[in-house]
N, C-alpha and C positions, 0 to 999 in steps of 0.2 A: 872815479877820482874820491878821495877821502873830504868830504863837505863839514866846516865847521863847526861848533856848536855853540850857538849865540846866548849870553849870560843878561838877565837882566840890566844891569851895571855896565856895560861893555861900552869902551869910547868907540862910537860907531865912526865916527871923524877917523879914527887912525888906522881901520880897519880897512875900510873907502880909501885914502889914501895911500893906505901898505898895495891893492887892490891897485890902483892907477899906476902903480909904476912898474909893479910886474907884467902890465899892456903895454905900458910904453918899451921897456924894454923888448917884449918879446914882438914888437912890432916896427922897433926903432922911429917913432913917432914920437911926435907932443902932442897932446891932450888940446884940440881948436875950441873948444867950450869950456866957458868958466869951472871950474874946480869950486864946489861948493864950500862952505864956510863953515859948514857945518853938519850934521850928518844923523840924523836923531830918529827917534820911535816920534810916533805923533796918531790920532784918530784921523787916518786918510782912510777915507770908503773905500770898498775892493772892488774894483770895477774891471769890467774885459776890456779892455782898452792897452793899445800899445807901450804905455808906461802902467801898466795893473801896478796897482799898490804904491804909489809912490806922491807927492805932488811937491814944488820946487815955492819956496814962500820966500820971498828977501835975501837971495841970494843962499839958501838953506836948502836941503835935499831932505824933506819929512819921508819915513818909510811907514808904514802901517803898523801899526803893532797887533795888527788879527793876521798878518802873516803867521805860518808854519816853518818851522824850523828850516824845513828844505826851500820853501820858498819864499825865505829870509837869504838863504846862500846865491839863490836867480837872482833876486834883488840887488843884491851888493855889488853882485860881478855882470851884470845886464847895467845897472846906472853906469859902474865906471866906466866901459865899455863907451858906451853912449857919449863920455866926453871925446871920441874918436872921431865922430861922426859930424859930416856934415848939413847942414840946418837948410832940408830939401821940405819940398811940399809934400809928398809922400809918406806916406807912413811906413812901407815895405821895408825901407833902410835901417829902421829896428830890428829887423828880423835878423842882422849882423851882431849883434849885442843880446838876443835872447839863446843863438846859435853858440856865440862865446860863452854864456850862463849855462849851457848844458837843461836849457829847460826840459821840464817832459810838456811832449808832444803835447800831452791832452789839454794842456792849460795853457800853450801858446797859440793852440789853433782854435782856441775861445778868443786869443786876443789879438790875433793878424787877422789878415784877410788874403784872400785870394782875387791873381789879377789874370781876366780873362782876354786879350785883344788878340782880335784875330791874323795879326801879324808876327805876334811874338808867342812863342811857345807859353804852354799854361804856366803858368807858377805858383805856387803856395808851398814856403819858406820849410813849413816843421814836416811836411811827404819828402820835399827833395833832400831836405839835409841830412833827416834821420838815417840814410843809408851809406852813410861817412863814418868810418872808424874813427876814433877821437883826433892824431892823427890826421889824418887826410881832412878832415874838418875844418880845423885848425887850420892847414894851408889854403884854403877855401876863403875863408873867414879873412884871413890878412891877406891874400892875394889882392879880395875884390874891396877890403876898405882902403888898400897902399892907392891904388887906382884909381878910389873913390875921389883920395887926399890928395892924388898928383891932379885930378880935374878942378880940383875945389883951388889950390894953389896957382899952377898954370893957367888958369881962366876966370879967376876971381869975379869976373863981369860976366859970365856966361850961369844960366841957372843949369844945375846937373836936373836932367827930366828921371822922369820913371823909368822911359825904352833906355836910357844909359845905363841905370842901374841895371835892368835886367838883361842889357849886354852885355856889362861885364860880369855879371854871376854866369851866363853863358858858357865865355869864354873860359872862365874859374873850373867850372865846375867839368870842363869840356865837354858841354852838354852835345849830342845826347846822349850821354854814358851812365850808364846805373849799374850800381851793384848787385850782380843777380845770387843764389845761392847753389847749387852743386843739383839741385833738382829740379829749379826754375830753366835753369841752363838746357838738361836733360827735356823738357819737356817741350822749350822752345826751338830745339832743334829739330824734337821728332814733329813740329808743325809744316819743317818742309815737307816732311816725305808726307806728310797728312795733306796740303793743299796741292802739291803738287799731283794727285790719286782724286783730289776734288770734292775733301769733305776731311771733316775736324771729327770727328766723332769718339767719346771718351772710351770706345768700346778701343777704335783701334789704334788710339794715343798707348793705350795702357798694353795692347799684345806689342809695341814697336818700343817699348820704351823697359817693360818687364815690370813699373811702375803699378801702386794699386789706383785702382778708382776712385779714393780718397784723397788719394797722392797726387795726384792728377790733375784733382777740382783744386786741392789746397794752391798749388803751383801757379792754375790758370787765373784763380782770384789776387794771388801776391800778383801775378803779373801784369791782370790787369790795373791794379790798383795803382802800378808804378806807370802804369804809360805804356809801357814796352806792347800790349797786345790791345785790341779792340775787339769784344765780341759778348755772347757767342750770334747777335744776330749782327747784319748789318743790313740800311736799306741799300737795291738796287736803284741808285739817281737815276738813269735813264728812263724808267719807266714815270717816273713822276714829272714825264716831260721837261726835264734838264738835259743843259746840254756843257759839257766840259769845255772851257776856254784858257788860254794861256796867255797872260802878257807879258813883253819884257821894259822895265823899264827903267831907264838910268837914270841917277842922277835925283831920284824924285825930291820933291819941294817937302816940304813940311806942310803944309796947304793938302796935298797930294795923299803924301803916306794918311796923316787926319781923317780923311776922305774914303780911303780904302780902308782905316779901323770900321767905318761906322755902314757900310755899303753890305747891305744884308746879303749880297752874293759876292761877298768875299768870301773864300773857303778855307786858305790859306798861303801865308807869303813864303817865299826864299830869298833868301837876302845873301850876296856874295861878297868879298874880302872888301870888291872894289866898286862897291855901291850899287849896285847893277841886280833888282828886285825881280820878281819871276812871282806874279800875282796869276793862283789858280782861281778860276772863278767858274761858280752853277748858274749859266744863264734861261732863264725861260728860252724854248726853242720860238715862239713866235717873234721874238725879239734880234733873231739870233744876222738878219739881212742888214739891220741896223750894227748893231755890233761889230759884226765881220770888216766894214768899215774903218774901224776906229783904229789909225795908224797915222804915224805922224813925227815930229821930230824925236828921238832918239826913244820910240813910243811904236812896239810893233803885237800886234795880234794872232792868235792861232787859233782852230780850232782844234783840239784834242780827236784824232779818229781812232787811234790806237791807244793800246795802255799795256803795261804788262811790269808784272811787280815779280821777283824773284826771293825768296831768304833764303841763304848762302847758309851752307850745314854747321859755319861757325867754327869749322873745325882750324885747327892751326895750318898758316901758307907762310913757307920763306920767300922773302924778298928775291932769291934767286930761281923760286917758279913761276912768279907771275905773268910774264911775259908769256915764256911757251903755255902756259894755260890758257892765256885773253885768247892766243893766237888758234889754239887746235879747237875751242869754240867759237870762233868766227867761223873758222871751214868745216864743222863739220853739221851745221843749221842749212836748214832748208829756205826757199822765198818763204814771205810771209803770203798765207793765202788770201787773196785782194776780198771774199766774203769775209773776214773775221773784222771789218769795219762795220759789216751791220748790228756785230753784239755793241756797238757804243753808240748807235742810231738813238737817237731819245723819239718817245711816242708818249699818246697820251697816257694817263693810268687803264688798263685793263678793266678794271674795276671802279662806278663813280665813290671818291670821296668827300666827306665832309671835313667842316672842321674840326669836328671831334678825332676823326680818322688821322688827320694833322697834327694835335695833340698827342696820339698815341706815338706815329710815327719819330715825331721830332724827340721824343721820352728816348725810345728805342734809339735813336741815331746818338744821341750824346749818354745813355746809357748801357748799351749794347745787351738792353735787357730790359723785362717792364713787366711788374708781376702785377695781377689781375686787380691787387690789392690796390696799388701804388694808381693805376690806371684811371681806377672806379674815383680815389681823395682828388687827383686832377680834373675828375670832370668827364672821363670817356665810358658810357654805357655799353652794356654786351661787351666787353674786354675779351672774353675768351674768342666770340665768335668772330669780332673782328681781326684775333690776332690771325686765327687759321684760317681768315679770307688775305689775309698780306701773304704768310705763306703759302698756301694753293696759287697764288696768280702773280707768286714769286718778287711781289712787293721787296719783301724782305727774303734773304738768304741768310744759312745759316754759318757757320765761321768765322774761327778765329784769325783774325789778320794782326799783323806786327805793324806799329805804327812809325816805328823808325827809331823807335828812345833803345839805348843798352845796342845800337848793331857797329858802332863804331862813331869813325869822324866822317863827315860829309863833303865827297866832290858836289858841284856842277858843270856836269857835259852839255854842250849844243856842238851835235855831229849833222852837218847840210848833206843827207843820206835818205833813198827814197825808201817808200813805205814798208817797200820787198824785202831792204837787211831789215825791219824791226828785231826778225830772229835772232839772226846773226848775232848783230849788237848785244840784244841779254843775252845770248851763249856766251858770249867773249868777257860782258861785267859780271854773269853771276857766277863764274866759275874761279871768281879772286872776290865776289862783294856782293850787295844785295843791294839791288838796283830795281828805282823804279824808273820806268820811260814811257815817255807820254812821241808818241807822233803829232804833231799837229801842220797843219795847213792853213793857205791864206798867206798874211805878211810875216808869220813867226813859221816859216817851214821846214820841215825837217824832226829831229830829235832832240827832247830836252829829258837827259838824266839826272838824276839824283843816284847819287852813288855813297852808299854807307860800305866803309873799307874800316878790315882792323889798323888801329893805329900804328903796328911795328911796320905795313907794307904799304900805308897810303901815300906815301911818297913814291916809290916804287911806281905805285899804280899809274900816276899821276905820269911820272917819265912814260909808260908802255903806252899810256890812252893818247900821249903826242906824238909818239913814234909809229906806231900801227895807224891813225885815225888823222896824219899830216896833214892828208891834202881834203881832209875834209871835217875836221874839228873847228869850228868858229870863235867853241870859249869853253876854259877848263880853268877852276876854281874854286878854293874851297869856302863852303856855306858859313857864316855868320850866326845866319837865323836860320833853325829846321826844328820841327817839331810837331806832334799830335794836332790837328786842325780843333781850333775852338767853334767851331762853322755850328750854327741851332738852323733849321727847317724856319724860315719864314713865313712863322703860320699866318700871321693878320694879311697876308700879301696873296692868299691861297683866294683864287675866283671858283666856287663852286661849278659857276654856270658853264665856264668854258673849261672846267679841271686845266687849270695851269695857274703858274700865280704871275703876279703884275710886278712889274717895275716901273719906276718913273729914270728913265733914262737923262731927262734936262740935268737935271744937276752933274751925272756923269760929264755930259757932253761941258759944262760950262767950266767945270775942275778941269780938263785936260785938252781945254780952246787954246791955251798960249803955246801946244804942242802941236795940235789939227790943226791950226787956221785959223783967220778968222773963216773964210771964204767954203773951205768944208764942212767948219762946225756950223755955221746958218745954214748950208743946203740939209746937215744931219738933221736938226732942231725942226726943221720945217716938217721935212719926211717921219717924224715920230711917229707912231702910231697912238 
């Protein structure tokens, strides 16, 4: 896009109005904010905020005279687009205007802010939108803006929330799809081979792909930065005395959602189109007896005793092949060995861990790695010795693991099948998709699968599952919200003496007491440790 060169004596108001008319024609929507009477240069201080370089004063728009020509172009376009955005109480809505103005991601990144809500995917607009080509980016911006205007006009008495905006963003961007280069796709496909062989060393990836070690390293860094994979280290959480639980929650209230977003053991949340939430918790094992009782009205909990992840090769599959591949996969698999359940049984750490260890492990969990320099800066002494200790006792394990981003559209499937069928279900689903599968016991018994499938075959996959598993299928639905977890180790809750995390279950019980009932709630509260 060719930028205009501004002269000192330009009629900025006319130029601004011209841009507004251009946007109005493209959006097929009228501005909903007042158009400035005058647009002029002024002594406006340049600050790193969402409306950087401008000030509104008595109906006029003042633009900083200190802006470079490139930034002047961005500001004129950004402010013109802002007139079409509803007034909301979160700044991220202005990311749409920055995106329309094709802002330099470096400047944009300094002026906007990241959103990390455990029940929603991570959002940072400059990173998310930079992967779109100009035409596709405009379609995303246009879709989100028109949807916001629809909500604003149809429900003027209802406040548009940040979560509304994030949900619209995910839908418009077909989240979790992202653009990947040919090299990145080759490396991502090679991880299928590596994971199944139990490792992902650069040498083995190089041998499999034919790419140089340097090319693979660059591709892995790019895939990590896009959130497609994480690594090269992950924490083996059962050795942190943590057990995995999943909760099925139908039609959650606003208070329940807000509580889950702030509950320190909420790992991630999957939200279906029918507003059924599946919440993935990591619970200190000493609270399991209490947590397993928390089943109530439209609320079921189950402990994960089996887990499987398979990354499909991303090879093209035709819709006509789907049914046959799934049937063949299911029929070719064996019973799941019962002893595999032991892998997911939680235990105290094999070595004593202190608060400094928690700082280090938290950094590794969120970053996939942590240099000695970084660990030293955050207050972790003897970083090299500690890191070697984590590896030796397998508290952290080596590997690049996909996060689900970029693997296609997502479905959630609930199957009423026993544990022995886990390998069969995995074989059926992994023949056409990349599935994450949990086997849970307790109030929520059976299998919960998150299936990532190519958009070209997603409808056929859904139909095939209905046919093949009809007698055992409890639920199948598109996922509205799915993404990498933003979970952080609750460092302050680590009990060094007991080598376990502490948890206050009292607010959890009180939040969900309308579903549990007064009698069960009081009974559980009396028995809390």
